[in-house]
N, C-alpha and C positions, 0 to 999 in steps of 0.2 A: 554765448561765449564757450569755447572749448576749454575745459579744465585739463591741463596736462600734468599737474602735480598737486597732491593734497597730502598733508601730514598733520597729525595731531600732536600737541604738546601739553604736558601737565606740570603743575607745580603744587606743592603742599606747603601751606603757611604754618606758622608756629602753633596754630590751634588744631592742626591736622585737617583743615578744610582743603579739599582738592579743587583746583581751578583748571579749566580746560580751554585751550585755544587751538585754532586751526589755521595753518598757512597754506595758501594755494597759489599756483601759477596758472594763468590762463591766457588765451590768445583769441582775438577777434578782429578779423579783417586787417591783419598785419600789426595790430597794436597789442603789446604785451601788458599784462596786469599781474601785480603781486598783491594779494589781499590777506589781511589778518582778521580773524573773527574770534572774539574772546567772550566766554560766558561769565557773567557777573554773579555775585553771590545771591542776588535776588532772582536769578533765573533768566534775566534779559541778556541779549547779545549785543556786543559793541563791535562794529566793523571799521577797520582802518585800511586805507589805501596806501601801500608802501611804494608802489611804482605804477606808472602808466606812461608808456612811451613806445618808441619804435626800435630801440636798440637792445639787442640780446645781451651784450656785455654789461650795459648799464643796469638792465633788469636783474642779472645774476648778482651784480655788485650789491644792489639794494636788498635783494633776498638774503644774501649772506650776512650783510651788516646787521639787518634788523633781526634775523634769527639769533645771531650772536648776542644782540642786546637782550632778547628775551631769555636766552640761556643765563645771562648775567643776573636777570631778575629771579632766576630759580626754575624756569621752565625747562623741562627735559623732553626731547622728542620721543614719541612712542616707536617711531621707525628711525634708526640712526642714519643720518645723511651728513656727509662731510660738507660743512659750510665754511669752516675756517681754513685759511691757507696753512696754518700751523699743523693741522691734522695730517697733511700730506707729507710732512717731514718726519724723519726718524728722530729719536730722542736727542742725539748729539747736535743735529742740524737745527732742531727747534731751540735748544739751549743757546747755541751760537747766535741764532737770529734774535733772540730776546736780548742778548748782550749788545749786539749791533744796534738794535732799536733804542735801547736805553742810552747807549753812549752818544747817539745822535743828539739827544736833548740835554745831556748832562756833562759834556766834555768841558774841561778847563781850556778855554780858547788860547790863553797865553802859553800854557804848557804845550798844547797841540802845535802852535806855531814854532816853538823851540824844537820840538821833535821833528817837524818838517825840515827845519834848517839843518839839523843834525843829519837827517836822512839824505838830504841833497849833497852834503859834503862827503858822506860815506859812499854814496853811489858814484860820485866823481872819482874818488880814490880807487874804487874797485872797477871802474869802467862798466858799470851796470846801470840799467834803468832804475830810477828811484823806487818804483813799485816792487822790484825784485828784492830790494833791501827790506822794505816794509810797506804794506798797502796803507792807503789813507784810513781804512776802517780799523786796521790794527793800531795805528797811531791814535785814532779817536778813542778806542777802548782803553788804551794806556792812559790817555789824558782824562778819561772819565773815572776810571777805577783807581788810578795812581798807586801802582805797586811800589813798595819800599824795599822788597827783598827779591832775590832771584827766584825763590820758591813761589812768591806771589806772582811775579812776572810770568812764570811758566803756566799759571792757571788761566791766562788769557788766550783764547783760541787764536791760532796762527803763530804763537810764540812757543815753538817747540824747543826741545832740549838743545839742539844744535844752534838755533838762532839765539836763544837765550844765552848760551855759553859764549857766543861770539860778541853779542851786543849788550849784555846785561850791565856791564860796568858803565858804559856811556849813557844808557837810558836811565839807570837808577841814579846817576849823578844829577840828572835833571828832575826826576820825580821826587828825589829826597828833599828838594827845596820847597815842595808844595804840600800843604796840609790837606787832609782828606776827612770826610765825615762818614764814609762807609768803610766796610771791612771785608776781608777775605776769610773764607771762601765766598763765592758770589751766588750762593744758592738763594739769597734773598731777593734777587732781581725780579723774578717772576711775580712776586707779590706787589711790586711797585709799578707794574705795567698795566695800563688800560687795555684789555683784550680787544676792544673795538678799534682803538687807534693802532695797535699792533697789526691787526688783520688788514686795515687800510694801508699801512706801510708795506706789508708783504705784497699786497696787490700792486702797489705802485712800483715796487722793486721788480716784480715779474714783468710788468709792462716796460720798465726802463731797460731791462735785459733784452727783452724781445726787440725793442727799437734799436738798441745798441748793436745787436747782432745783424739786424736788417741794414743798418747804416754801414756796418763793417763790410758786409757782402757787396754793397753798392760801391764802396770806396775801393775794394779789391778789384772789382770789375773795371773801374776807372784807372786803377794802377796798371792793370794788364794792358789796357789800351795805350796808356802813356809809355809803358816799357816798349811796346811794339813800335812806337814812334821814335824810340831812342832818346827820350827826354833825360836830362841830367837830374840829379837829386834835388837841386835847387828848383828846377822847373816842375818836378813832381810835387814838391812841397807847395809850390805856388798853386798848382792845379787842385790838389786834394785838401790843402789847408790842415795838415796835422804836423806834429812834431817829428823831426827827422828820425829820432830813435824809434818811434812807432812805425814810421814809414819803412825803415830797414827791417823791423820786426815782421811787417806784412810780407816783405820780399822773402824773408826766411820761411814764413808760413806757406807761401806759394811754392817755394822750392820743395818743401815737405809734401805738398799735395801733388807733386809730380810735374809741374810746369817746367818747360825747358827754358831756363833763364841764363844758360851758359853765355850766349853772345852779350847779354846785357851786363852780366858780372864782369866779363872781359872789358867792356866799355868803361865801367867804373874804375877798374883796376889799372887801366891804361894810364891814368893820371898819377899813379904811384911810381916812384923811382924803382927801376928793376932791382937794384941792390937791396932795397928794403924788403921788397916782395920775396926775394930769394932767401934773405935772412929769416923772415917770418915763416916761410914754408919749411925751412930746415928746423925751426923751433917747433912747429906743429909735429913734424916727424919724430922729434926727440921727446917732446913733453906731452903730446896728445893735443886734441882740439877741444877739450871741454871748457877750459878756462882761458880767457884772453889776457888777463893781467900778467902772468909769467911770460907770455909771448911778447907783450909790449916791453917788459923789463929787459928782455934779452936783446931787443933791437934798438931801444931808445933808453934814455934816462928820464923816467916819468917826472922826477922832481924838477927837471929843467923845462918842462912843457907848461904852457899856459892851459887853463881849463878848456879853451876852445881847441887848442892843438891836441889835447888829450882826447876830446870828444871826436875829432876828425880821424885821429889815429885808430881809435876803437871802431869807428865806422867802416874804414876800409879793411880792417882786420876781420870784421864780420863777413864782408863779401869774400875775402880770401879764404876764410874758413868754409864758406859754402862751396867754393871751387875745390878745396882740399877734400872735403867730404864726398863730393861728386866723383872725384877721381878714385877715392877709396872704394866707393860703391862699384864703379866700373871695373876696377882691378879685381875685386872680389867676384864679380859676375863672370869675368873672363876665366879666372881660376876654377870656378865651379863648372863652367862649360868645358874647360880642358880636362877636368877630372871625370 
């Protein structure tokens, strides 16, 4: 067997006795091995097989998990090698990851559901996707740590000064009704976490993000093909099986990436009355194109619209904003060329 990696680890017990162990990674005829050899107090050696198999990723997973377990027992590597996903993060990201992980297992589910319902209502009022108001993870952390003051609320990652100032009253009205057994600040969380489970969770999160990105790229490819066929949003949704908000968001991303979507945008906007499009265009010129809520307020009375009508109005306004921004870019390019 070819040994590709070997590292020694030591621990000192309460009597001052030094114990030594060695972890090795080897390969033979395409099979990967991870072995642990530990010297006992009597001088004998005990060998454990941590992994034997064909898959590189599985082998590294086993190596990392078992080395972390040995570190938890008090062993320290003589040669420092990063085995924990946490080691790759800066201090702020590591702290945030620990809070995320803890909240997954300690959220008050009833409070979490109330926060989700509040977010849905708020997003509808603002004409935004719910995750822009607050992510699921932010709501999980709020429901796990249960802040009772704005100062405590702002200690939760993702709840900055602006967001807290805007939503603190609504959120605290919900959390105030719930008792809690923990306290702020949250510097105690690290002591309550099993490092092995945290590392496993971080590995799962990395894989989840990788798969999500891969799926997104595939869906965007399918979206481009469907756009080329001139499919309606209803047909696109049926083809790709995602929520319409997310679908329009991908169209916006494709526009940023430089794809020529002008003909498709015109196809979608052709279903909107000319008078409303002209009003909205003038509103963009007067108020800018950053926020859609004031644009809608200028052309409609939002309080008279049903939730579905509000959603559809914001949908075509997003397409009109794409067209407006494209014309701004074209105008700027002509001006620069002329000068």
